N, C-alpha and C positions, 0 to 999 in steps of 0.2 A: 558302376554302382547305380542301381536306381534310386530316384529319391520320390517320395509320396508327400505331398502337402495335404495335411488335414487342417480344415478351418474349424477352430474351436472358440467357443466364448470364454470369457476371463473367468466365469464362474465353474466352468467346465474344467478348465486348468485348475482352478484351486481344489476341486474334489478329487482330480488325479495327485495333485501335490500333498493332500491330506494323507495318503497311503504310502509315503515315502519314508526311505531311512532317515530323513532330515529329524522324524521322531525317534528320539534315543531307545525308547522301549521296544521300537520295532527292530531296530539295529541289534540291540541286546538279544532279544528272543531268535532272532534269525542266526545270529553268531553262535547261540548255543546249540541250534540244530547243526550246523557245520561243524563245529568242535566235536560233538558227540559221533558224527558220522564218519569223519575222517580219522579218529582213533579207532572204530570199530574197521574201516577199511585197512587200515595200518595193520590191526590184528590178524586180519585174513591176508595179509601182504598182497594186497589189490592197490595196483597203481591208479592214481587219478591226478586231475589238475584243476585248479581254478580255471572258469571258462566265462565266456561272454561278458557281461557288465560286471560281474564279481572279478574276472582277471584285470579288467581295465580299470577297475577303481583300485585293485591292490597295486599295479604298476604305475599308474599315472597320478592317483591321489593318495597312495597309500593307506586307504581305507575304502570303505562302502561308498559308493556314488550316491549322494543324499536323495535324487530323484529317482533312485532305482527301487524295487520293491520285492525281489526275492534273490536267493543265493544260486548260483549256477556251478556245478562240477561237471567233468567228464571223466569217465573210465579210459583210460589210456590204452589198454590192449584188449583186443577181441577176445582172447582166449579166457580173459577173466569174467567175461560176462554171464556165463552159467553160474557164477559163485553169488550173484546178487540176492538171490532169495534167502540164502543163508545170512547175508549181510544185513538184510532187511528185517529178518527175524531178530537179530540182536538190537536193531534200531526201535524196533516196536518196543522192546523189553525195557527200554529207556524211557518209555512213556510217549513216544510220537507215534503218528500215524505215518505209514509207509506202504506204498504197493508199487506194482510196474504197470507200464502202459504198453501195449503192442501197437504196432502199424496198424492190424487190424482194428482192434479197438478205436484208435483215433480215426481211422478213415468211416468206420461206421457210424460214429458220433457225428462226424461232419454231414453225413448224408442225411442222419435224423434232422438236423438243424436245417439243412436245406429245404427239406419237405416241410419243415414247421415255418420257415420264414419265406420260402419261395425266392431264395436269392440264388445267383449263380456265381461260379468260381470261389465257392467258400470250403471246398475240401478237395483233398488230393485222391486221386482214384489209383486203383491197384496198377493201373498201367504206369503210373508214375514211380512205382516202388520197384525199380529194377534192380537195385543193389544189394537186396536182401530179402527173404521170405517175409510176407507180411504178418507171419505170427511171431517173429521176432521181437525183441525188445526194441522200443522206441526210446523211452526214458523211464526212470523211476521218480516218484514223488515222494517227499518227506514234509509233513505238516506236523506243527504244533496243535495237538488236540486240545489242549486245555486252556490256552490262552488266544484271544481275538489279535487281530492286527490294529493297532490303536491309530484312530485318526483324531483330528482335532475336534470334531464334533461329535462322532459316533464310533463304536467298534465296528469294522467292516473286512470280513475275510480272515485269513489264517496266516501265520508266518510260515513261511515255506523255502523249500530247496529243490531244486531240480538236478536230477543226475541223468545225463545224457549218454546214448550210446551211438558211436559213430562207426560207419563201416567202410572199408576200403575196397575199391575196385578199380583196377587198372592204375592211374595216376591221380584218382581224386578221393577225398575223404567225404563220406555223405552222412547227413542226419535230415531230420524231418522237425521243423519247429514254425510255429504260427501257420500251421495249415500248409506248408511249403516245403518242397525238398530242396535243401542247400546243399553246396559243395565248395569245396577249396582245395587246390594242390596238396597232395599227402607231404610233400617236401615242406610245406609252409608250417605245419606241425612239427617235423621233425622227428626224432627218435629219442631223445633225451629230456628229462625233467631236472630242474633245480629247485632248491627249496630257499623259501623266503619266509622272513619274519611277517605276519599279518595278525595285528592286534597282539593277544596273547598266545598265538598258535605259529607253528611252523607247517606252512603250507606249501605244496607244489605247483609248480606253473611250468610251461614249455619254455626250455631254454631260448628256442627260437620264437619268443613272444613278440617280438617286434615284427617280424615278417608275417606271423600268425595274425594278429590284430590288423595288420594293414590290409591284407586280403579280405579280412571280414568287415572292418570299418572304413577302411580309407585313412583319412587323417584322424587317427584315434587319439593324437597327442594334443588336439584341442577340444576341449569340453563344450558341448551342445545340450543345453539343458533340455530342449525340445526332443534331443535324439533319443530314440528307443534303444538303449544300450545294453541289449539282453541278448535273445538266442536267436535272432535274425540278421540276415544280410543288409535289410533295407533300411536305410536313414528316413527317419520321419520327424519333419519338423513342423511344429505346431504353430501356425500363424495366428495370431491373435484378432479376433473381431469383437467389437464392443457389442454389449449385450442390447 
């Protein structure tokens, strides 16, 4: 696992922490999004599982990670991916914003940003998307349109949930996040889900969650407050420098 070190001032870390689930209103609003969405997925007979930081918090901390700032789930079977637009219609009827993002859109957006900022290595090119068609779904996003993400100083952003689509090729399971292509062994996810109690919900997680989280995070059982425990493979540790 690669480890990147980002040096941040104490003030910048405080700004990040202001967007966390340590603020109860943020957690409450995001859990509403999760609850409504999984109810709709269940009605459509679509298998899903808690993923990334949300899965990590569920099995390790029995709740949301306080320094996380969104909900992550993934659809379990590729054959259900074509149903997502009907699911999102129902999600929008509940008052949320919801849409799908293709690999093409993600790549195009990165190229636009590259031209704007003149930086290198900020996007994934088509040649790196070899496990699926560029126009296939990369993820779906659900947002709370009515309420902002609360911080201690001001309202900033919107409560959100990401729904990931992963693709099997040979012995690997692929997805794209944080501008990069990621993969793990297919066997790490396994082919069976189990149900757990998560707040006032019954949520599904991989039965093989220990091996799955180990492949993604390494030592996932030890909390790291600076660890970006979300949809990527890379561990990022914030080293504090004085202002």
